[in-house]
C-alpha positions in Angstrom: 6.7 10.4 17.3 9.1 9.6 14.2 7.7 11.5 11.2 6.6 9.1 8.4 10.0 7.9 6.4 11.2 4.5 4.7 14.7 3.8 5.3 16.9 0.8 3.0 20.1 -0.9 4.3 22.0 -3.6 3.1 22.5 -5.9 6.1 24.8 -9.2 6.7 27.6 -7.9 4.7 25.4 -7.0 1.8 24.1 -10.7 1.4 20.1 -9.6 1.7 18.8 -5.9 1.7 16.7 -4.7 4.2 13.2 -1.8 4.3 11.6 0.0 6.8 9.1 2.4 6.9 7.1 4.2 9.7 3.7 5.0 8.1 1.5 6.0 10.9 0.3 9.5 9.3 0.3 7.8 6.3 -2.5 5.3 7.3 -4.5 8.0 9.4 -4.8 10.2 6.7 -6.3 7.8 4.5 -8.6 6.1 7.1 -10.0 9.9 8.4 -10.4 10.7 4.2 -12.4 7.8 4.2 -14.2 7.3 7.4 -12.9 3.8 7.8 -13.8 1.6 10.2 -10.9 -0.5 12.0 -10.9 -3.5 10.1 -11.0 -1.8 6.6 -8.4 1.0 8.6 -5.9 -2.2 9.5 -6.2 -3.9 6.1 -6.1 -0.7 3.7 -3.4 0.6 5.9 -1.1 -2.8 5.4 -1.6 -2.8 1.7 -1.1 1.1 1.6 2.5 0.3 3.9 3.0 -2.8 1.5 2.9 -0.8 -1.7 5.4 2.0 -0.2 8.2 -0.9 0.3 7.3 -2.7 -2.7 8.3 0.8 -4.5 11.2 0.9 -2.4 13.0 -2.3 -3.9 12.3 -1.0 -7.4 14.6 1.1 -9.8 13.6 3.2 -12.8 10.0 2.9 -11.3 7.5 5.4 -11.6 4.6 3.7 -9.8 3.7 0.6 -8.0 0.4 -0.5 -7.8 -1.0 -3.5 -5.4 -4.5 -4.6 -5.6 -6.0 -6.9 -3.2 -9.1 -8.6 -4.6 -9.3 -11.5 -1.8 -13.5 -12.6 -2.1 -14.3 -10.9 1.2 -16.5 -8.3 3.0 -13.9 -6.1 2.2 -13.8 -6.4 -1.3 -11.3 -4.6 -3.5 -8.0 -2.7 -1.6 -6.1 -0.9 -4.1 -3.1 1.5 -3.3 -0.5 3.1 -5.8 2.6 4.2 -4.2 5.4 6.4 -6.0 8.8 6.5 -4.7 7.6 9.0 -1.9 3.9 8.8 -1.7 1.1 6.7 -2.0 -3.1 6.8 -2.0 -5.5 4.2 -2.2 -9.0 3.0 -1.2 -10.7 0.1 0.5 -14.0 -0.9 -2.0 -16.0 -1.5 1.4 -14.6 0.7 4.4 -17.8 0.3 7.3 -17.1 -3.7 7.6 -16.6 -5.0 11.2 -15.4 -8.6 11.7 -13.9 -9.9 14.5 -12.8 -13.6 16.4 -14.1 -14.8 19.6 -11.7 -13.5 21.3 -13.0 -9.8 20.1 -10.0 -9.2 18.3 -10.3 -8.0 14.7 -10.3 -10.9 12.1 -8.9 -8.7 9.2 -7.9 -12.1 7.4 -11.6 -13.0 7.1 -12.5 -9.3 6.0 -9.8 -9.4 3.1 -10.4 -13.1 2.5 -8.5 -16.4 1.0 -10.1 -16.6 -2.5 -8.8 -14.6 -5.1 -6.0 -12.6 -6.0 -2.5 -10.4 -6.0 -2.2 -7.9 -8.8 0.8 -5.8 -8.6 1.2 -3.5 -11.8 4.0 -1.7 -12.5 4.7 1.3 -14.5 8.2 2.1 -15.8 9.3 5.8 -15.7 9.2 5.5 -19.7 5.5 5.0 -19.6 5.8 0.9 -20.1 3.6 -1.6 -18.0 4.3 -4.7 -16.5 1.9 -7.0 -14.5 2.1 -10.0 -12.4 0.1 -11.6 -10.5 -0.8 -14.7 -8.1 -3.8 -16.3 -6.1 -3.9 -14.8 -2.4 -3.3 -17.7 0.3 -4.4 -16.8 3.6 -5.8 -13.2 3.8 -3.0 -12.3 6.1 -1.8 -9.2 3.8 2.3 -9.3 4.6 2.0 -13.5 4.4 0.1 -12.8 0.7 2.7 -10.6 -0.1 5.6 -12.9 0.9 4.0 -15.6 -1.4 3.7 -13.4 -4.1 7.5 -12.5 -4.2 8.3 -16.2 -4.3 5.7 -17.3 -7.0 6.0 -14.2 -9.0 9.8 -13.2 -8.7 11.2 -16.2 -7.2 13.0 -14.0 -4.5 12.8 -15.7 -1.1 11.2 -12.3 0.9 10.3 -12.0 4.5 7.4 -9.2 5.4 6.0 -7.6 8.0 3.3 -5.3 8.3 1.7 -3.5 11.3 -1.6 -1.1 11.8 -3.0 -0.5 15.4 -6.4 1.4 16.5 -7.0 4.0 19.0 -10.3 3.2 21.4 -11.2 6.4 19.4 -10.7 4.5 15.9 -7.7 6.9 14.8 -4.5 5.3 13.7 -2.0 4.8 16.4 0.8 3.2 14.7 1.5 1.9 11.4 4.6 0.4 9.7 6.1 -2.5 7.6 9.5 -4.5 7.5 10.4 -6.2 4.2 13.4 -8.1 4.1 14.8 -9.9 1.0 17.6 -12.3 0.1 20.3 -10.9 -2.8 21.8 -13.6 -4.8 24.2 -16.3 -3.5 23.5 -15.4 -0.2 25.2 -18.1 1.9 22.8 -21.1 3.9 24.5 -19.9 7.7 23.4 -16.3 6.4 19.8 -17.1 5.5 19.2 -19.2 8.8 20.7 -15.9 10.9 17.9 -14.1 9.5 15.0 -17.1 10.3 16.6 -17.0 13.7 16.6 -13.1 14.1 12.9 -13.1 12.6 11.4 -15.8 15.3 12.6 -13.8 18.1 11.9 -10.3 16.7 9.4 -8.6 18.7 6.2 -7.2 17.9 6.7 -4.5 15.4 3.9 -2.4 16.7 5.4 -2.4 20.3 8.8 -1.5 18.6 6.7 1.8 16.8 5.1 2.5 20.5 8.1 2.9 22.1 9.0 5.4 19.3 12.5 3.4 18.8 14.2 4.5 15.4 14.9 2.8 12.1 18.5 2.5 13.2 17.5 0.8 16.5 14.7 -1.5 14.8 17.7 -2.8 12.7 20.2 -3.2 15.4 17.5 -5.8 16.9 18.2 -7.8 13.5 21.3 -7.4 12.3 23.3 -6.9 15.8 24.9 -3.9 13.6 25.7 -5.5 10.6 24.3 -3.1 8.4 24.3 -0.1 6.1 22.1 2.7 5.6 21.9 3.0 1.7 18.7 5.9 1.8 16.1 7.0 4.1 13.4 9.6 2.8 9.9 10.7 4.0 6.6 9.1 2.9 3.6 10.6 2.6 -0.2 9.8 1.6 -1.0 12.0 -1.4 -3.6 12.0 -4.1 -2.9 13.9 -7.5 -6.6 13.9 -8.6 -7.9 17.2 -10.2 -10.7 18.5 -12.2 -7.9 18.9 -15.2 -7.7 15.2 -14.8 -11.5 14.5 -14.6 -11.9 16.4 -17.8 -9.3 14.5 -19.4 -10.7 11.4 -18.6 -14.0 12.7 -19.9 -12.4 13.2 -23.6 -11.6 9.2 -23.9 -15.8 8.6 -23.6 -17.8 7.5 -26.4 -19.1 11.2 -28.4 -22.7 10.2 -28.2 -22.5 9.6 -24.4 -21.5 12.6 -24.0 -23.9 14.1 -26.0 -26.4 12.1 -23.4 -24.9 14.0 -20.5 -25.2 17.4 -22.2 -29.1 16.4 -23.1 -29.4 15.7 -19.5 -29.0 18.9 -18.7 -27.2 18.8 -16.0 -23.6 19.2 -14.5 -21.3 16.1 -14.2 -20.1 15.4 -10.6 -17.2 13.0 -9.3 -15.6 12.0 -6.0 -12.5 10.7 -5.9 -12.1 7.0 -4.4 -8.6 7.9 -2.7 -9.0 11.3 -1.8 -12.9 12.0 -1.7 -12.2 15.0 -3.5 -15.3 16.4 -5.4 -15.0 17.6 -8.8 -17.8 19.4 -11.0 -17.6 19.8 -14.4 -20.1 22.3 -15.7 -22.3 21.9 -18.4 -20.5 24.1 -21.0 -17.3 22.8 -20.2 -19.3 19.5 -21.5 -20.1 21.1 -24.7 -16.6 22.2 -25.3 -15.5 18.2 -24.9 -18.4 17.3 -27.4 -17.6 20.1 -30.0 -13.8 20.3 -29.9 -13.9 16.3 -30.8 
């Protein structure tokens, strides 16, 4: 199986750009860490994959955070991606919703009454936030709408996550195609026709096709690879980061924690790592402020 990788290309005489990512191991790491049920695995997997693609589009960006709040049973879904890593969580991971044909109804689980919020953190530490209303609860469709609505950029997004019978992730990946300024109408029409007949991405991933082979199906060879790099699930949480966050809490609340006489324990939403701050450390935080 192809290792998790993101590939960037210019296509059709450089009139559009294409990003493709394989994210199977990345999504499986998130699923197994958070012991998610299939509907949650698929939905979070698509958000993780989408965040990697969105970050791949950017220059001079430290990270992109993608928050989905659709009002469905899954609750909030959040992913934060750097260039080559991503982490994320889903608020309610034990959700099962199926259609009458027993296929998993991820659109209903996500919900279509809420917002997509995108937070971009620049390398210099500045932030830019934009948002739009969720349309369908289908992550790929809603991301395409976000780019058209918030950034006025016609974009096609394909996201795919499939699940094994043991609930592990079988395949995961995504494709993003974005028109560049002054793209000719005939190229736009050609891309639209290619996407109408494009096979299911899950089928291509199961066949273990390379990124170049998949791009070839869309472009008939009219492409130029510009960058390729590995991606993975990674959470930077540490006890030190947790202690740093405690230092922002009002002093009187720290005093109440000390009065309680117990160590403080937290579990990271992203990687479920447990961090404990001992009572003596709490006292140091209190008396040094």
